[in-house]
N, C-alpha and C positions, 0 to 999 in steps of 0.2 A: 354481854348478853345474859338474860335470865337463864340460870342453869337448867331449870325444868324445860324451858323452851328449846335450849340447845340439845338437851338429852332427847326430847321428842323428835327434833329434826334429824339427829344422828340415827335414831331408831328407824325413822321413815326412810332415810337414805339407804340404810342397810337392807330394808325390806324391798325397796325398789330395785336395788342392784341384784339382790337375790332372785327376784322374780324374773329379771332378764336372763340370768344364768340358768334358772330352772327351765325356762322356755327353750333354751338352746340344748341343755344337756340332761334335763330331768333332775329330780331331787337327789338321787343317789350319786349322780355324776357331778353334782355341784360341790366343789371343794371349798371348805371354809377359808382356807388360806388364800385361794385365788379370789374369792368374793371380797375378802377384807382388803386385799391389795387393790382390787378395782375400785372399791368404795373409799380407799385411802383412810381406813380406820385401823388403828393399831390392833394387833391380834388379841392382846390381852383385854381389850375393851369389849369384845363381843359378849363376854359373860356378865358384863354389867347390864346388858340389855336383854339377854336370853340365857336361860340356865343350861340349854343344850341345843344341838342342831334340831332335834325333834320339836322342841318348844318354838324354835325359829320357824319350822315348817308349819306349825299350827297358826302362828301369827301371820305368816305369809298367806295362808289360805283364807283366814278371817279377813285380812285386809283386801285381798282380791275379791271376795264375794261382796263386801260392802260396796266397792266401786262397780262391780259387775251388776249388782242389783239396782244401783242408782241409774245406770245406763238403761237397764231393762224397763224400769219404772218410767223413765223419760220417754222411751219409745212407745210403751203401751198406753201412755196417757197424752199422746200428741193430740192437740185440738183439731177440729175440722175434718175428722174422718170417723167412719163407723168403727165400732169395737172390732168387728171382723177384720176390717182393713188394717187397723192398728196392730192387731195380733199377727197377721200375715206379714206385714211390713217389717216386723222385728226379725223374722226368719229370712226374709228377702235381703235385709241389710247384711246379715251374717253371710249369706251366699255371695253377695257382691264383694264383701271384704275378702273372702277366701279367693275369689277369682282375681281381685286386684293385687292382693298382698300375700296370698299363699298361706294364710292362717285363719283359724276359726275364731269367731267372737266367743268368748268364754274359754279361751285357749288354755289358761293355766288349769282350770278345772278338768278339762278334757285331758290335758297332758299328764296330770298327776293321778287321775282316777284309778287307773289300773296299777300304777307303779306303787303307790303307798298303802293301799288297802291292807295288804298282808305285812307291811313293814312297820306300821305304826297305828295303834288303836286311837290315840288322840287325833292324829291327822285324818284317819278314816272318819271319826266323829265330826271333824270340821268340814270335811267334804259332804257328809250326809246332811249336816245342818244347812250348808249352803245350797245343796240340791233341793231340800225341802222348801227353803225360802224362795227359790226360783219357781218351783212348782206352784207355790201359793200365789206368787205374783201373776203367773199364767192363769190360775184359777179365778182371780179377781177380774181379769180382763174377760175371760170366757163367761163369767157370770153376766157381764154386760152383753156379750154376744148372745147369750140365752134369752135375753129380753128382746132381741131382734129376730131370732129364728130358733127353731128346734135344733138341739144338738143330736148328732148322729147316734143311732142305737139307743136313744133315750138316756145317754150318759149324763152324769152330773158334771158341772164345770171342773170339779176336783179330779174326777176320773179322766176326763179328756186332757186336762193339764198334765197329769202324770203320763198319759199315753204319748203326748207330744214331746215331753221332756225326754222320755226313754228312747223314742224314735230318733230324736235329734242328737242325743248323746252317742248312740250307736253309729249313726251316719257320720257324725263328726270324726269319730275314731277311724272309721273306714276311709274317709277322705284324707285324713292325716297319713294313713298307711299307703294309700294309692297315690297321694298328691294330686288327686283329680277331684273336681267339684261334683262328679256324677252322683255319689252317694247322698250328699246333702241336697242336690237338686231333686233327686227322687224323693227324699224325705219331705221337701217343701211341697212337691206335687201331691204327696199323700195327705199332708196337713190341709192343703187347699181343698182336696176332695172331702176330707172329714168335715170341713166347714162350709160345704156347698149345701144350700137349702134343698131339702127333699120333699 
């Protein structure tokens, strides 16, 4: 096998394994020895791919947001529906996933947001960069909504996108704490109200 290809596959395997452990235990609770044992990668090999656990955390978040944004873009650009309906369906899908499986779409971002901000500046930067990209994706869809109807309070698409993101992040954290869908359901109802024509 091509060495570069093999190296990339091993790196991806480490990140995928690390993501699953982080979802269970958080970043600080994820032991490198356990992760490497689960991934079946020799302990000494880790530093061929990542210079530190912090660098691994940054790569983990960057990988996560790439996949998360692909999913968001796919949902927000579904054909055959109005922009308003596509935007709301994105959040309805997350609510449904929580009810069915007990976790939030965008779970790793929610999981690590509070944990790593004071722990690692590079990881905080990766989270901020990912959040900004999500808000910008929302804003593009809301720009289409604005051609269909006036936005509440005369907000710009970017302002409303940020408002929706912040509301959903807070509700997602509270749903994780309570293990109940009530907070995200309330957030969804609020977003629906914000997008009701006045």
